[in-house]
C-alpha positions as CSV (number, residue, x, y, z in Angstrom):
1,M,0.1,0.0,0.0
2,M,1.2,3.5,-0.4
3,L,0.5,6.2,1.8
4,L,0.3,9.6,0.0
5,L,1.0,12.8,2.6
6,S,-1.3,16.1,2.4
7,L,-0.4,19.0,0.0
8,A,-1.8,22.6,0.2
9,C,-2.2,22.5,-3.5
10,L,-2.0,25.8,-4.4
11,G,1.3,26.4,-2.6
12,N,2.5,29.1,-0.4
13,L,2.8,32.4,-1.0
14,D,6.5,33.8,-1.3
15,H,6.7,36.6,-3.3
16,N,6.7,39.2,-0.3
17,R,9.2,37.7,2.0
18,P,12.0,40.1,3.2
19,D,14.9,38.2,2.0
20,G,13.3,36.9,-1.6
21,P,13.7,37.9,-4.3
22,N,13.5,41.0,-6.2
23,A,11.5,41.6,-2.7
24,N,10.2,45.2,-3.5
25,A,9.5,44.3,-7.5
26,G,6.0,44.7,-8.9
27,L,5.6,41.7,-10.4
28,A,3.4,38.8,-8.1
29,L,2.9,35.3,-8.3
30,D,-0.6,34.7,-5.9
31,A,-1.8,30.8,-6.9
32,V,-1.3,28.0,-9.6
33,S,-4.0,25.7,-10.4
34,P,-4.2,22.9,-10.9
35,G,-1.5,21.9,-8.5
36,Y,-0.5,19.1,-9.6
37,A,1.9,17.9,-12.9
38,H,3.6,14.7,-13.9
39,T,7.0,14.3,-15.0
40,G,6.0,13.4,-18.8
41,G,5.4,17.2,-18.7
42,G,2.1,19.0,-20.6
43,T,-0.2,19.7,-18.0
44,E,-1.9,22.7,-18.6
45,L,-1.6,25.1,-15.0
46,S,-2.8,28.7,-14.8
47,L,-0.5,31.3,-12.6
48,F,-2.5,33.9,-11.3
49,G,-0.8,37.3,-9.9
50,G,0.7,39.7,-12.7
51,P,1.1,42.2,-14.1
52,F,1.9,39.6,-17.1
53,D,3.0,40.9,-20.0
54,D,4.8,39.4,-23.0
55,T,8.3,39.6,-21.7
56,V,7.2,36.7,-18.8
57,E,9.4,33.9,-18.4
58,V,7.9,30.6,-16.8
59,E,10.0,27.6,-14.7
60,V,8.7,24.8,-13.2
61,G,11.1,22.8,-11.2
62,G,13.9,25.0,-12.4
63,V,12.6,23.5,-16.1
64,P,11.6,26.5,-18.7
65,A,7.8,26.2,-19.3
66,D,5.8,26.9,-22.5
67,I,3.5,29.8,-22.1
68,L,0.3,29.3,-23.9
69,S,-1.3,32.6,-23.3
70,V,-0.9,36.3,-21.3
71,E,-3.3,38.2,-19.8
72,K,-2.5,40.8,-17.4
73,D,-3.7,38.9,-14.0
74,Q,-3.1,35.4,-15.8
75,L,-0.8,33.2,-17.6
76,V,-1.7,29.7,-19.0
77,I,1.3,27.2,-19.5
78,A,2.0,23.6,-20.2
79,S,4.2,22.1,-17.8
80,P,8.0,20.9,-18.5
81,A,9.0,17.5,-18.6
82,L,10.7,17.2,-15.3
83,D,12.9,14.3,-13.5
84,E,11.7,14.2,-10.1
85,V,8.5,13.6,-8.6
86,G,7.2,15.6,-5.4
87,Y,6.6,19.8,-4.5
88,T,8.3,21.8,-6.4
89,E,8.6,25.6,-7.2
90,V,7.6,28.5,-9.8
91,V,9.0,30.8,-11.0
92,V,7.6,33.8,-13.0
93,R,10.0,36.5,-14.3
94,S,9.7,39.9,-16.4
95,V,10.6,43.1,-16.7
96,E,8.4,44.1,-13.7
97,G,10.7,41.4,-11.6
98,E,10.9,37.9,-10.6
99,A,7.9,35.7,-8.4
100,L,8.3,32.8,-6.7
101,L,5.9,30.1,-5.5
102,T,7.6,27.3,-3.2
103,D,5.6,23.8,-3.2
104,A,3.3,25.2,-5.9
105,I,2.8,22.1,-7.7
106,R,2.9,18.2,-6.6
107,V,4.9,16.3,-9.2
108,F,3.7,12.9,-9.7
109,E,5.0,10.3,-11.4
110,D,3.9,10.1,-15.6
111,G,1.3,7.6,-16.1
112,R,0.5,7.6,-19.4
113,G,-0.2,4.3,-21.2
114,L,-1.0,2.9,-17.6
115,A,-3.8,2.1,-15.4
116,G,-3.9,4.6,-12.6
117,S,-8.0,4.1,-11.9
118,F,-8.9,0.5,-11.3
119,G,-12.3,-1.5,-9.9
120,T,-15.4,-1.7,-11.5
121,L,-19.3,-1.2,-12.2
122,E,-21.0,-3.9,-12.1
123,W,-24.8,-5.6,-12.8
124,Y,-25.6,-9.2,-12.5
125,E,-28.9,-10.3,-14.2
126,L,-30.4,-13.8,-13.0
127,Q,-31.2,-16.5,-15.4
128,G,-34.3,-19.1,-15.1
129,G,-37.0,-19.2,-12.6
130,Y,-35.1,-21.9,-10.4
131,W,-33.7,-19.2,-7.8
132,T,-35.5,-18.7,-4.7
133,D,-38.4,-16.4,-4.2
134,D,-36.3,-13.4,-2.1
135,S,-33.7,-13.5,-5.0
136,E,-33.5,-10.6,-7.4
137,D,-30.5,-8.8,-10.0
138,W,-27.9,-6.9,-7.7
139,G,-25.1,-4.6,-8.6
140,V,-22.0,-3.6,-7.1
141,A,-19.4,-0.6,-7.7
142,W,-15.4,-0.5,-6.3
143,W,-13.4,1.8,-7.6
144,G,-9.5,3.0,-6.4
145,L,-6.5,5.1,-7.8
146,I,-3.2,3.0,-7.3
147,Q,0.5,3.7,-8.6
148,P,0.1,3.4,-12.3
149,E,0.8,-0.2,-13.8
150,D,-0.4,-1.7,-17.0
151,V,-3.4,-3.8,-15.6
152,H,-6.8,-4.3,-16.6
153,Y,-10.2,-5.8,-15.4
154,W,-9.5,-8.8,-16.8
155,D,-6.5,-9.8,-15.5
156,L,-8.3,-10.5,-12.2
157,F,-8.6,-13.9,-13.9
158,D,-4.8,-13.9,-14.2
159,V,-5.3,-16.1,-17.9
160,S,-1.3,-15.8,-19.8
161,E,-3.9,-14.8,-22.7
162,V,-7.2,-14.2,-24.8
163,D,-9.6,-17.2,-24.8
164,T,-8.1,-18.9,-22.1
165,C,-9.5,-20.5,-19.3
166,I,-7.7,-21.1,-15.1
167,S,-8.6,-22.7,-11.8
168,N,-9.2,-20.9,-9.1
169,P,-7.4,-17.1,-10.3
170,S,-6.2,-15.2,-7.7
171,F,-6.0,-11.2,-7.8
172,P,-3.5,-9.5,-8.5
173,S,-1.4,-7.3,-6.0
174,L,-1.8,-3.5,-6.6
175,N,-0.3,-0.8,-4.5
176,V,-3.7,1.5,-3.7
177,M,-3.2,5.4,-3.1
178,D,-4.8,7.3,-0.3
179,L,-7.2,9.9,-0.7
180,G,-7.4,10.5,2.5
181,V,-11.5,10.9,2.3
182,E,-14.0,8.8,3.8
183,Q,-16.2,8.1,0.5
184,T,-16.1,9.3,-3.0
185,K,-19.2,10.0,-5.1
186,L,-20.1,8.5,-8.8
187,V,-22.3,10.6,-11.0
188,V,-24.2,9.5,-14.2
189,G,-26.7,12.1,-15.7
190,D,-28.7,13.8,-12.5
191,A,-28.2,10.6,-10.4
192,S,-25.2,9.8,-7.8
193,V,-23.8,6.9,-5.8
194,A,-21.7,7.5,-2.3
195,L,-19.2,5.0,-1.8
196,P,-17.5,4.6,1.6
197,A,-13.7,4.0,1.9
198,A,-12.7,0.3,2.9
199,E,-9.8,-0.8,5.1
200,D,-7.9,-1.7,1.6
201,R,-8.5,2.0,-0.1
202,F,-10.5,0.8,-2.4
203,F,-13.8,2.6,-2.2
204,D,-17.1,0.4,-2.7
205,G,-20.7,-0.1,-2.0
206,P,-23.8,-1.5,-3.8
207,L,-25.5,-0.4,-6.8
208,Y,-29.4,-0.4,-7.0
209,D,-30.2,0.9,-10.1
210,Y,-28.5,0.1,-13.6
211,Q,-28.2,2.4,-16.5
212,P,-26.7,1.2,-19.5
213,R,-24.7,2.6,-22.0
214,S,-24.0,5.1,-19.6
215,S,-20.9,7.2,-18.9
216,W,-20.1,7.6,-15.0
217,S,-17.6,10.3,-13.3
218,V,-16.0,11.1,-10.0
219,P,-16.9,14.9,-9.1
220,E,-14.1,16.8,-8.0
221,I,-12.6,15.4,-4.3
222,T,-11.6,18.2,-2.3
223,G,-10.2,18.0,1.7
224,G,-8.1,15.0,0.9
225,S,-4.7,14.2,1.2
226,L,-4.0,14.5,-2.7
227,P,-4.5,18.0,-4.6
228,D,-8.1,18.4,-5.6
229,F,-9.0,16.2,-8.8
230,A,-11.7,14.8,-10.4
231,I,-12.1,12.1,-13.4
232,D,-14.8,12.3,-16.2
233,E,-16.0,8.5,-18.1
234,L,-14.6,7.2,-15.1
235,A,-16.2,4.1,-16.3
236,V,-18.8,2.9,-19.0
237,T,-21.4,0.5,-18.7
238,P,-22.2,-1.9,-20.9
239,E,-25.5,-2.5,-22.8
240,P,-27.7,-5.9,-21.9
241,F,-27.5,-8.6,-24.2
242,E,-28.6,-12.5,-24.5
243,L,-27.0,-15.8,-23.1
244,Y,-27.6,-18.8,-26.2
245,Q,-26.0,-21.2,-24.4
246,P,-25.8,-23.0,-21.9
247,Y,-30.0,-22.4,-22.1
248,L,-30.1,-21.1,-18.8
249,F,-33.9,-20.1,-18.5
250,G,-36.9,-22.4,-17.9
251,D,-37.9,-23.4,-14.3
252,A,-34.7,-26.1,-13.9
253,P,-31.6,-25.6,-14.3
254,P,-29.7,-27.6,-17.1
255,T,-27.8,-30.6,-16.8
256,L,-24.0,-30.9,-18.3
257,T,-20.9,-33.0,-18.3
258,K,-17.4,-30.7,-18.2
259,S,-17.2,-31.3,-21.8
260,E,-20.4,-29.5,-22.9
261,L,-19.6,-25.9,-21.5
262,N,-20.4,-24.2,-24.6
263,V,-21.0,-20.3,-24.5
264,E,-22.5,-18.4,-26.6
265,W,-24.0,-14.4,-26.7
266,S,-25.5,-11.8,-28.5
267,D,-23.6,-9.1,-30.3
268,V,-22.7,-6.6,-27.4
269,D,-20.6,-3.3,-27.5
270,A,-17.5,-5.1,-25.3
271,D,-13.3,-5.1,-25.1
272,R,-13.6,-8.7,-23.5
273,I,-16.1,-11.2,-22.1
274,M,-15.5,-12.5,-19.0
275,I,-16.7,-16.1,-17.9
276,M,-16.7,-17.5,-14.4
277,V,-17.7,-20.7,-13.3
278,K,-18.2,-21.7,-9.7
279,R,-18.5,-25.6,-8.5
280,F,-20.7,-26.2,-5.4
281,D,-21.1,-29.5,-3.6
282,Q,-24.6,-31.1,-3.9
283,D,-25.5,-29.3,-1.0
284,L,-24.2,-25.7,-1.9
285,Q,-22.3,-25.9,1.3
286,E,-18.9,-26.0,-0.2
287,E,-17.2,-24.3,-3.1
288,I,-15.2,-27.1,-4.9
289,E,-13.3,-24.9,-8.0
290,V,-13.3,-21.6,-9.7
291,L,-12.6,-21.6,-13.4
292,G,-12.2,-18.3,-15.0
293,C,-11.9,-17.6,-18.6
294,V,-11.6,-14.6,-20.5
295,A,-12.6,-14.4,-24.6
296,E,-12.7,-12.5,-27.6
297,N,-15.8,-11.2,-28.4
298,D,-17.0,-12.9,-30.7
299,G,-19.8,-14.7,-29.6
300,A,-18.8,-17.8,-28.9
301,F,-16.4,-20.2,-26.7
302,H,-16.1,-23.3,-25.5
303,V,-15.1,-24.3,-21.9
304,R,-12.7,-27.4,-22.2
305,G,-13.1,-30.3,-19.7
306,M,-9.5,-30.3,-19.1
307,N,-9.7,-27.0,-17.5
308,W,-10.9,-28.2,-14.3
309,E,-8.4,-29.5,-12.0
310,E,-10.8,-31.1,-9.4
311,P,-12.4,-34.5,-9.8
312,W,-16.0,-33.8,-11.3
313,D,-19.0,-35.7,-10.0
314,N,-22.8,-36.1,-10.5
315,D,-25.3,-33.9,-9.1
316,Q,-22.8,-30.8,-8.3
317,W,-23.8,-27.4,-9.2
318,L,-22.3,-24.4,-11.4
319,Y,-22.8,-20.9,-11.0
320,I,-22.6,-19.8,-14.4
321,Y,-21.3,-15.9,-14.7
322,V,-21.1,-14.7,-18.1
323,G,-20.0,-10.8,-18.6
324,A,-19.5,-8.5,-21.3
325,V,-16.7,-5.7,-19.7
326,L,-15.8,-2.2,-20.9
327,E,-13.0,-0.3,-19.8
328,G,-13.6,2.9,-19.1
329,Q,-12.3,6.1,-21.2
330,G,-11.1,8.7,-18.5
331,V,-7.9,9.9,-17.7
332,V,-6.2,10.6,-14.1
333,P,-5.9,14.2,-14.5
334,L,-2.5,14.2,-11.0
335,N,-0.6,11.4,-13.7
336,G,-2.2,11.2,-17.1
337,A,-2.9,7.4,-16.6
338,D,-5.9,5.6,-17.9
339,S,-9.1,5.1,-16.0
340,R,-9.4,1.7,-16.3
341,V,-12.6,0.7,-14.1
342,A,-14.9,-2.0,-16.1
343,G,-18.4,-1.9,-16.7
344,V,-19.8,-5.2,-16.6
345,Y,-23.5,-6.5,-17.2
346,W,-23.2,-10.9,-15.9
347,L,-25.7,-12.8,-16.9
348,V,-25.9,-15.3,-14.0
349,G,-27.7,-18.8,-14.1
350,A,-26.9,-22.4,-12.7
351,A,-26.7,-25.9,-13.9
352,V,-26.6,-29.5,-12.4
353,T,-23.3,-31.4,-13.3
354,A,-23.3,-35.1,-14.4
355,K,-20.8,-37.0,-15.4
């Protein structure tokens, strides 16, 4: 786990200190927003103060920055590429003098091309009429900032390549950042969902309503241990789809041998199809084995009998999950990393085993 220290995101006003550079000059630098950039450069920063003119030059962490626009009381710059992470200063110089703002921004490691936000918004739709009377569709959501790495939601199944299954997959190890807040909020249209912080520093909670083909965002998080930031398009929810095989509708679950698990589904916009099969004993008391599969979204996949490692017997139970997975399209503004929070629509049914 990674614990990040607190940051005053607008920095410390330093241009009027008695021993500061050009303490009696007329140039001022009052604030920099947002309070972050990353080592790869290119973060758009607004500098407030003035008076600014066409002679102005800016350095961030001692490195010259490109100036995008100049107004009398505001500069817009692109942060330069930087070698070090942590707090750094911003200096402005012109014919008016020089102004310095220490700890003006926090510099993060460049996360472009990696995942910086990870989690899922999931909806589970029950198939068939053989469930107990109190059974119903349900949803869950969890997400968090992670130290950027190349990971996708389907890596939860730890398969080596697409169209592969693995017995008893394990959760990948992730370095989760501490945002320093008790909960975050997910927003979709006019609706919002509050997710409390968990002990593992992810934010998680139930979803009571599913809105397909919708983009979910995180509104600005303030007052935490990181600079204020928001994530647009954190996750996108897939549309519902149909499961053709195995046929899980009807008043009784079907009976399947371990070589008969052919999965076929209707056309759906998804990056991957994930298939999870949980096998229980006859009394539904003991979980014998879990099979995780990641398939291309091409309409069909065969779960081979050899994928099962534990002995197969008659009258055991299979809980079958088939999910359409879409990754979010957002960007973590702190470091430029991808938001790979996935929207997953799961179809859930049951079957009975036969040798």
